[in-house]
N, C-alpha and C positions, 0 to 999 in steps of 0.2 A: 718777700713777698709770700705769703705761701698761697696756694689755690685750694679750700676746701673742697673737699671728693663729696659728692650730693648721694643721697640714697636713689633708688627704685623708687618710680612712684608706687604708690599703696592701693592707688584706685586706678584703674583704666583710663588710656586718655580721652578715648571716643567710644560711646555706645552702639558700637557698630552692630555688635547682636540684636540687642534691643529693636535698632533701627531697623535694621532688614526684615524683621517678621513681619510687621503692620504693611511695608512696600508689597511684599509676597502675598499677604491675605489680599490687600487691597484687587490686586494684579487680578488674584481668582477669582476675586466678587465680578471683576469687569470680565472674566471671559465665562463666565457663567451665566450671567446675562444672556450670552450669543447662544449658548447651550438652550437656556431656557426658549429663548425666541424661537428655536429651531424643535425641540420635542417637550415645550413644559406644556404643565396641564391644559390651558385652552389652545385651541385650532387656530393653526395659521393666520385663518382669515379673520381672527379675532384680534389680534395686533397690528391696531390700523396704520399705525409710522410707517409698517415694510408695505403693507396693500399700495399707501399713497406715495412710496417711493415707486413701487410698479406702477401706477398709475401714469405717473411722469416720462416714467421708460417707454411705456406703451404708445403716449402722446408725442414721444419725439419718433419714435420710428413710426408708427404708421403709413400704412400705405395707401395709396390713391389710385393706385391703377388698375384697369378696369379686369373684375374678376370676371372671366370668361364660362364658370361652368354653373354660376347659377344664376336665373331672372328672378326680380320680387315684383311682384304685380301687386300694385297699391292700390286698395279702396280708398283714397284718397278725397279730396276738399270737391277739387273739379271734377272726380267720379260720381259723387254724391251729389252735387249740383246738376248734374246732366242727366243721370238716371233716376235719380230718386233718392232720399233720406232711405237709413238703414232706419229697419232690417230690408234689407231686397227679397222679395219675391223667391221662391227655391228654386222655381224655373229659371231664372236671371243667373243665380248660382251656378247651375247646374251647365246654363248655355257658358258661363266662361272655364268651366272645366270641360268641357266637351272640345270647346275653342281652340284651349292650351294643349291638350291631347293630339287631335286631328288637324285642324290648319297646320300649328306653331309646332308641331312635333317635339311636345316639350316629354321629355325621360321619365319623369313624375312629378306628383304637384301636391305638396303640403298645404293643408286649408290652415292656416293661422286662425282658425274663426271655431267660435262654440256654438252648438246647435242644439241644445237641450231638448227642445221642444219637439214634437212631429206638428205638420200643417197639412191643411187639406191642400189636394191637387196632387197632381202628378211629378212636381217640384220633388219631394222628398222620396220616392222612386227610382227616381234617374239617379241622384246622389249616392245613395246609397249602392246601384246596380255597379256605376261609376268606380266606387269604391269595393265593390266586391271580386269586381273582375279588373279591374283595372290597375295603374300605378297611382292610384290614388291616395291618401294618408290623412284621415282629418285628425283634429285634435280633441284633446280631452284634457282640462285643469286639475288639477289637485291643490288641498289647502295642509299646510304645514304648522298651521297655528296652533297649538296646542293648548292655547288659552280661552280658547271660544267654550263656551259652555253648550252651544248646539250644534254640534259638527254639521258640514252644506252637505247633504248626498241630495244634488239633483241630475238627472238623466241616468243614461246606462254606461258603464266600462265597455271597455273593450281593448283586443290588442293586447291580453295580454300574453308573456313569453315565457312561454313550461321551462324552455332550455336556462332562463337568468337563477341567478340567485344573488341575494343581500339587498340593495333598494334603500332610499331613503325614506323611511316611515312616513306615510301621511294619514293626516286625520279625516279628510274630506275630498270629495270633490265633483266637478261639474263635468259630468259625461256628454253623450249625444242622444237623438232619439234611436231607439232601440232599435230599427233599423239599417242605422249608420253605426253603431259601434258594434253589429255584426262583421265588420269590416275585416279584414286578415290583418291588417296593420292600422295601428292606433296609435299616436304620437302623443305623450307626455308636455303640458307647456307653462308646469309651474314654475316657480323660483323662489328659491330664500336670499333675501338681499343680505349683505351682511351689517354689522352693527354701524354703520352710518347710513346706511338704505342704499346704496350701491350694488348693483348685480356684476359679480363677477365669473361666481360657478353658477349651474346649474344642474340637477338632477340629473344623471344618465339612466339611472333606474330608479322608478320609485315601487314601493312595497307599501301594498294595502289590500287588508286581510289577507294574507299568506302569497298572494300573488306577485308578480315584479312586472312593469309597463316602461317600455321605454320613452327615450324622451321624443320629440318632433323630429328632430335632425336625424338621428338613429333610426327611425323607423322606416322616415325615409328612404335611407339607405341600404337599409334591411330588404326592403320592398323594390327599389329601380337601380341601385348601384351595379347590380350584376356578379356581386360576391361579398363575401360580409364584413358587414362594418365593422372599424376595429373598437375594441373593447378594452379602453385603461382603466389602469388599475383604481379603485377606489370606486367610491358610490355618485362622487359627483366629477364636474369636470369643468374645468379652468375655459372660459370663454378665450378665445383666444384677440379678439379684438386689431387683429392686426390691419384688416383692413377698415376704413371709415365708411357710412352711406353712401359717401360720393364714387367708390369702389363698383359700388354696384349696378348693375343695369335696373335701374327701376323705370316700369311703366305702368299708364293707371289702367284702372279694369276696364274704363270705358273706351279706350282704347286698343285693349284686347277685345273686347266687344265689338266695338266698329269694325275690327280688320286695319285699324289703322297704323301699324307697323308692318317692318319686313319679315316675313314668317321664317325668313332664314336668320336675321338676326337672335330667334331665339332657339333654334331645332336643337335637339341632342340636350336641352341644360337640364337642369332640377329646378323646380319652379317654387317658391312662397308665395302664398297668396294672404296678404293680411291687409292690415289696415294702417296707414298713420295719420289719419282724421282724430283731431283735438276732441271730437264728438263721442269717436269712440276708446278713448281714455285708457287706449294701451300704447302708456308710455311709462318709462322705466329711467331708472338713475344708472349710469355706467359710467367705467373710465375717462369716457372721448368726451363725457359730457351729462349735464345732470339731467336733461330733459330729452329722450331719444326714441324712438320709437319701439316696442316689444318686435315689432315683423325684423328692425334691423338685428336684434338677438338673436333672432332664431336663422338668419342669412348667415352671423359670422358664426354661430354653431355647427352651420352647415361646412362655411367651409374650414373650420378648424380641424372634420371630422373626415372632411378630403382630402385633407393634406395629410391626416396620420394614413390615410388607407393608399395613398399613392408614396409614402415614405419620403413625404416632403416634408413634416414636422423636423424640426432639430432634433438632432440627436441627445437622448437624455444626460443627463450632467449631474453628480450629488454634490447638490447645490447646498444642504444641509453641512457636508459635510467640508466643502470652500469654504464657508462663511466661519466655521468653527476653528476651522486649521489657519486663518487667516485672524482672526480675532486672539487667537493662540500666542501667534507669531507677533503680531503687530503690539499687543499686549505685554508680548514677553521686551521684545524690543525698544519699546517705551519704555517700559518699566527700569530698564537698564539702563538710558538715556538719560533719563530725568535727573537723577542725580550729580549729571555733568554738562546741565544746560540750564540757562536762566529761564523766566518762570515766561517768557515771552515767547523764547525758542521751543518750547514744551506746546505751548499752544499751536503754534505751526507745525510743530511734527503732528500732533495731531489730528491738524487741517489736512495736512497731506496725505496721511492715512487715509481718511475718511476720503480725501477725493480718489484716491488711486483706490480704494474699495467699491465707492459707485461706480466708477469703468469696469470693474471687474464686476459687480453684481449687473450691469446693464445686458452686456454678453451675457451671463449665466441665467438671467431672469428668462429665457427666451428656450433655455435648455431646461429649465426644472421648474414646475408651475407651483410647487410647495415649501419652496424655501424661503423665510423671510430675509429680504437684503438691509432691514433695520437691526441683525441681530449687531454686527460688529460697528456699525454708527452706536448704537446704544451702549455698548462695553467704551468704545471713544468717550462718549460720554458723562461716561462714570468716572472716566481716569481725568477729565477735564475737572470734573466738578468735586474729586475726593484725592486722585492721587497728585496731581499738581499745587492743591494747597497743604496738603502736607507735607509735600517736598520742599515747598516754598517756607513752613515753619519751620523744619528741620535746617535750612538756609539760614534762617534769621538767629534760630541756636546759636548751631555755629559760628556765626557773625559775630553773634555777644560774646560767646567764649572766645574767640579771637581777640576781639577789639579789646576787651577785658585784661587779657594776656601778653600781647604784645604792643600796646599802644604806648607801654612802662618803656616798652625798651629800643621798639624799632621804629623806624621811619614809617611814615605815613604811606607814602609810597609804596612800600612793601608789603605793608599792612591791604592796603586795596589791591593788589597781584597777589597778594594770599589769597582772598577772597573771589579771588576770578579765576584762580588757579582750580578748583573746584574740586580738589584733594580731599579724600574723604579724612584722612587727620593729619594735617600739615604739623602739627604739636609731638609728634610719635616721634620717639630717639630712633634716628638715623645717622648709618654711618655718613659721613661729608665730609668733601677736602673743604679745611676753611682756614681764613688767617688770622691770628688772633693778636690784637696789640693789646699792653699791659701798663698802663701810665701811671707815676704818680711824682709829689714833688718831693725833693730834696731836700731833707733837713728840715722837713714841715714841723717838727718838735721845738725846734730852735725860733724857727718863723714865727709861731704861736704863742709861744709862752711869754713874749714879752710884751704881748697886745692884750688891751681889753677883750672881755668874751666876744659884747658883740663885734669891734675889729677883726676880731678875731673868726668867728663866723664870718664876715661878709668876705673875708679872703679865703675861706676855704669856698665857700657858696663860688665866688669870681672865679677860682681855681677849676671846678669842678664844671664851669659854663665852660671854657676855656677847652677842656679834651670832651666833652659834651656835643656842643653845636657840630664838631666838624665829623662827627661819626656817625649821627643821625644824616648830617646831608650828604653824605657819600654812600647812605644805605648798610649802615652797620648796623647792627644788633647790639643793645647795651647791654651788657653780661648784667653786672652791678658793680657797685660803689665799694670803695675800697678804703674809708674815710676821707683820704686826701687824695686818691688815685680813682681808677676806674678799670674792667675787664671789659673787651668788647670784640668781635668778631665779626667776618663777614665770609657771605658762600653757607650763611643757613640763617633763618629757615630755607628761604631759597636759594640752591645752588646759582652761581657769580661764576661766570667765567674768570674776567677781571677782578676779581676778590683782593688780590695781593698788590695792585696796581691801587685798587681803592683803599688799603687799608693803610699805602705809604701816601697818599693824595691825606689822609687824613692827620698822619704820621707829620707832614712838611705844616699842616694849616694850625695844629695844636702848638706847633714851636712858635708859629707868628704871630701866636695869640698870644703865649705866654709871654713872650720877648714884652710883647705891647703891655701886657699886666705890670710886668716885672719893671718895665719904664715908668709906669705911674705908679708903684708902690715903692722905688728907688726915689722919684719926686718925693714924697713926702717924707724920706728919711729914713726908712727902713732897708733893710738887707734885701739885693738882688735875690730873684727868682729861676729856681731851674726847675725842669719837669726832666725824668728819667722814661725812657720808653722803650720798652722790649717786642719784638716785632718776630713771629715765627708762624710758617706753614706747613700743615698738612692734616692727615686724614682725625679724625675726631666724632664722637658719638653725640649729635648735639639733638636736645629735645626737650618731651617736659619731666625734668625730674623732681618733681616736687613731692610733696605728700601729702597724704588727707587733711594735713593742717594747714598746709600753704603750697602754691605751685610754683615753680621756678623754671624758668628755659634759659637752658645754660649748655655749655659745652667740656667735654672732659675727654682729654687724652694726651699721649704723649708733648704734640705740639703746642697745645696749652702749656703743658709745667715748661715747656725750653721759654718760651716767650716771659714766662715769668723770672726763672732763670738770669733772662737775658735783661731784663730791665734792673732787674740786681746789680748787674756787671754793671751797667753805665755807671755808675761811681767812680769805676777805675777807670774812667775813658774821658774825654775832654766833648766827647759828642753824646749828644740828648737822645739818638734814635741807633740801638745796637741791633740789628737782621742777621737772624737764622740763614742757611742755607738753602732753606724750604721756599723762603721769599723768594730769594734771589731767583732761585732757577724759574719760579711762577710768573715774574712780575716781566711785563713787556716795555714798559713805558720809563723805565727811572735807570739810573745809571749809580754806581756803587762804588766804595770802597774798601779795600779788603783791608781789616786790623789784625789779621791773625788766627791764631788760635789759641781758645781756654777751656780746660776741663771743670766745666760746671758744676756744682753740686748735684748729685744725686745719677753723674751721667759716670758710666765707664770709660769714656772715648774721648780726644778733646774734640770740641766745636767750635766751626772757622765762625769768624765774627765778620762782619760790614758794618755798616754805616752809609746813610745816601752821601752821597759825593757834595753836594749843596752843604751840609750840615756839619763840617770840619770845619775848627777851631781854630784859626793860625795862630792868634796870638797868645803867647803867655803858655804854648803846649809844651809839655814834658815829657811826651809821650813819641818813641821813632814815628816818622812821617806815614802815612799808611799809603798801601799800594793800589793804584787805581786796577778793580774787579770788570771795569769795562762793563759794557752793556746789558742787559739780561735778554737773553734768548729764550 
């Protein structure tokens, strides 16, 4: 029986080129999301998911230990109940400031209070003199609303810094009465909330009509710290919020006026005077809560600048570069891993990558106030929404291709193992070590020519079933049927270490089933049936050698041709199974009988022939007794 020589495939076995391009295009888009989050056209504080993550980080690490450098004097509900409703007489405010500077020896006092109108009496004069000659910093508010039809302009501005440049442009203001506005240091308390209404940054410098005005905390440090206040890059500064309200020493204004606290507890501190009273409506949303006193923001601002002035602020990190580098590496790793992972494992990989990034971002957020921790998370989310479904679609297409091609030839367990292997192209021709089994019916023509067509067809089907069942059951690959026989091999498309023994197992079972079929056939009055089997092992090229018209998975090589010649030689021996030396060398579980040498058609040298020890027919043999070959090693 001749083995046809298949043609090379006219079409590629796997569309790897066009499959790889979309994968890397998806990866590029995922990384671009992180770059956009860091340097996109929108400012960082508009990328709210990143801010929400930062807020969560702040709440996790917020410090409630006492802040010893700052004293908060609160015109709280208790003080209003004891002294009277707001507004207080200016004499009372002057008394409060004098008590803080003299009895309590404060280093400086910032008034988080707006006093735009003059009042009769000596209180205004006293406050103005304290602010002009003492460490007192009044406040003035700026309006940044550009949609307001009539800009707010109340009171007088003061405290412009001629050395400063830049600043956040303001459209209006609420200043102080002229005498107080003439103080050398006046601080701004206006702020611009983020899109969600939360206050996370404040203008460090405000620009109005060509002049620059420092923030209240910055003006207090310029006035009273004894050294220049830090000027971070940019016009705004992110408030640290590292300390919650409970970390500050907060005393009621009435207690200060009554001398009800120990003077030593306030000595040398910078003081912020303001109100947490609901009636004075100084409430803002911050990362620490939705309804916090604005007075607390000023205290946090002061702590943030004091830390920078003392060199206690975390060392700066290039957070944006870290985020982009992480997104690039994580996306590259995920893109390479997805084709080798199941969908659930791919999701788990992205989850692990996201958790690792959150741990890195938790640390980096203290060192870089501007980068967005949401960037790599957005990249991972994009991969989850696009890359994993795309890879799943490729896997489905690959599975359908494998199933349609291999289910005709290969055992179901082998197909499932191929699908799990995640090999890019398991049908691509490869050089493999295989064992080929070729079998057919001896005297097929004489057997069927005396039978009716229906009986001949039934005999052919039953005979092929005897051949096919053992091949599939031993994980063999059915190459083709050859009318009254078949070609099968083991070791492809998946390498199998025991391919020789499995082929020999199949040969034993084929002989047994054919003997049972022959017994039934003889009982019906017909001639006995005999199967001839040739088996040889060796290197072969196995793969999809089909054309554009028909796909075929087969193996070609010298060992395949030798198996065909051995099957033909079996007619000259009383043994159903003739085995080549390559199979004997590879087998581990079988014993063989040496039959001698024979020059096979197309071979220049004689070929050593073997058979299975249990397949020798003792009765009626006219051939010399074979010699035992022993167990294969």
